[in-house]
C-alpha positions as CSV (number, residue, x, y, z in Angstrom):
1,X,9.4,-9.3,-5.7
2,X,9.8,-12.8,-7.2
3,X,7.7,-14.3,-4.3
4,X,4.8,-11.9,-5.1
5,X,5.0,-12.7,-8.8
6,X,4.8,-16.4,-8.1
7,X,1.6,-15.9,-6.0
8,X,0.1,-13.6,-8.7
9,X,0.9,-15.9,-11.7
10,X,-1.8,-18.6,-11.1
11,X,-4.4,-15.9,-10.4
12,X,-3.6,-14.3,-13.7
13,X,-3.7,-17.7,-15.5
14,X,-7.1,-18.4,-14.0
15,X,-8.6,-15.0,-14.8
16,X,-6.8,-14.5,-18.2
17,X,-7.5,-10.7,-18.2
18,X,-7.5,-8.6,-21.3
19,X,-7.0,-5.4,-19.3
20,X,-5.3,-4.8,-16.0
21,X,-5.5,-1.5,-14.0
22,X,-2.7,-0.7,-11.5
23,X,-1.0,2.3,-9.9
24,X,1.1,4.2,-12.4
25,X,4.9,3.6,-11.9
26,X,5.7,7.1,-10.8
27,X,3.5,6.9,-7.7
28,X,5.5,8.0,-4.6
29,X,4.5,5.0,-2.4
30,X,7.0,2.0,-2.8
31,X,4.1,-0.5,-2.8
32,X,2.5,1.3,-5.7
33,X,5.8,1.5,-7.5
34,X,6.3,-2.3,-7.1
35,X,2.9,-3.1,-8.7
36,X,4.2,-3.0,-12.3
37,X,7.4,-4.9,-11.9
38,X,5.6,-7.6,-9.9
39,X,3.0,-7.9,-12.6
40,X,5.5,-8.1,-15.4
41,X,7.5,-10.8,-13.5
42,X,4.3,-12.8,-13.1
43,X,3.4,-12.4,-16.8
44,X,6.9,-13.3,-17.8
45,X,6.6,-16.8,-16.3
46,X,3.1,-17.3,-17.7
47,X,1.8,-18.7,-21.0
48,X,-0.7,-15.8,-21.2
49,X,-0.5,-13.1,-23.8
50,X,0.3,-9.7,-22.2
51,X,-3.0,-7.8,-21.4
52,X,-3.4,-4.1,-21.9
53,X,-2.1,-2.2,-18.9
54,X,-3.5,1.1,-17.6
55,X,-2.0,3.1,-14.8
56,X,-4.1,5.2,-12.5
57,X,-3.4,7.9,-10.0
58,X,-3.4,7.3,-6.3
59,X,-1.5,10.2,-4.7
60,X,0.9,11.3,-7.5
61,X,-0.9,13.1,-10.4
62,X,-0.1,11.9,-13.9
63,X,1.5,14.4,-16.3
64,X,0.3,12.4,-19.3
65,X,-2.8,10.3,-19.8
66,X,-4.7,8.7,-22.6
67,X,-8.1,8.0,-21.1
68,X,-10.6,10.0,-19.0
69,X,-13.5,8.4,-17.2
70,X,-16.4,10.3,-15.6
71,X,-16.8,8.8,-12.1
72,X,-19.4,11.3,-10.8
73,X,-22.1,8.6,-10.5
74,X,-19.9,6.4,-8.3
75,X,-18.1,9.0,-6.3
76,X,-20.1,8.2,-3.1
77,X,-19.3,4.6,-3.4
78,X,-15.5,5.4,-3.9
79,X,-15.5,7.4,-0.8
80,X,-17.2,4.6,1.2
81,X,-14.4,2.3,-0.1
82,X,-11.7,4.8,1.1
83,X,-13.4,4.9,4.5
84,X,-13.4,1.1,4.7
85,X,-9.6,1.0,4.8
86,X,-9.5,2.3,8.4
87,X,-5.8,1.3,9.1
88,X,-4.8,3.4,6.1
89,X,-6.8,6.5,6.9
90,X,-6.0,7.1,10.6
91,X,-3.7,10.0,11.3
92,X,-3.4,13.6,10.3
93,X,-3.7,13.2,6.5
94,X,-7.2,13.5,5.1
95,X,-7.4,10.8,2.5
96,X,-11.0,11.4,1.7
97,X,-10.3,15.1,1.0
98,X,-7.3,14.2,-1.2
99,X,-9.2,11.6,-3.2
100,X,-12.2,13.9,-3.6
101,X,-10.0,16.9,-4.6
102,X,-8.0,14.9,-7.2
103,X,-11.1,13.5,-8.8
104,X,-12.8,16.9,-8.8
105,X,-9.7,18.5,-10.3
106,X,-9.7,15.9,-13.0
107,X,-13.4,16.3,-13.6
108,X,-13.1,20.0,-14.2
109,X,-10.0,20.0,-16.4
110,X,-10.0,16.6,-18.2
111,X,-13.6,15.3,-18.0
112,X,-15.8,18.4,-18.1
113,X,-17.8,16.8,-15.4
114,X,-18.0,16.8,-11.6
115,X,-15.5,14.0,-10.9
116,X,-13.2,12.1,-13.2
117,X,-10.2,9.7,-13.2
118,X,-7.5,9.6,-15.8
119,X,-5.5,6.6,-17.0
120,X,-2.2,6.1,-18.7
121,X,-1.4,3.3,-21.1
122,X,1.6,1.4,-19.7
123,X,4.2,-0.5,-21.6
124,X,4.3,-4.3,-21.0
125,X,8.1,-4.1,-21.1
126,X,10.2,-3.3,-18.0
127,X,10.9,0.4,-17.5
128,X,14.6,0.0,-16.5
């Protein structure tokens, strides 16, 4: 983790973001779970002020969220992006269907639109 944080730190210092989106910490995939600890470790060694952090769903739905965004107008582009990750979408699992289904579910229940994404405000302090 420390190696990844050291690589990320100069990128953050150059970009100086006010807001960072990353997978929410309860995602089931270990790479997604590592995103927040790596980011916090990179920020810890930086002179930057801590930006706002927003977690998003990949495969594990959020039970609590603070923001809803209508993504209906960019859904085709999002599906093209999913298809571009060929090494990640081969096999029996239909990622395109999963992404479309989650965004449609969020659209109906949270966004009152065709497709939506939800975001959770994350704490800039370590969770453990």
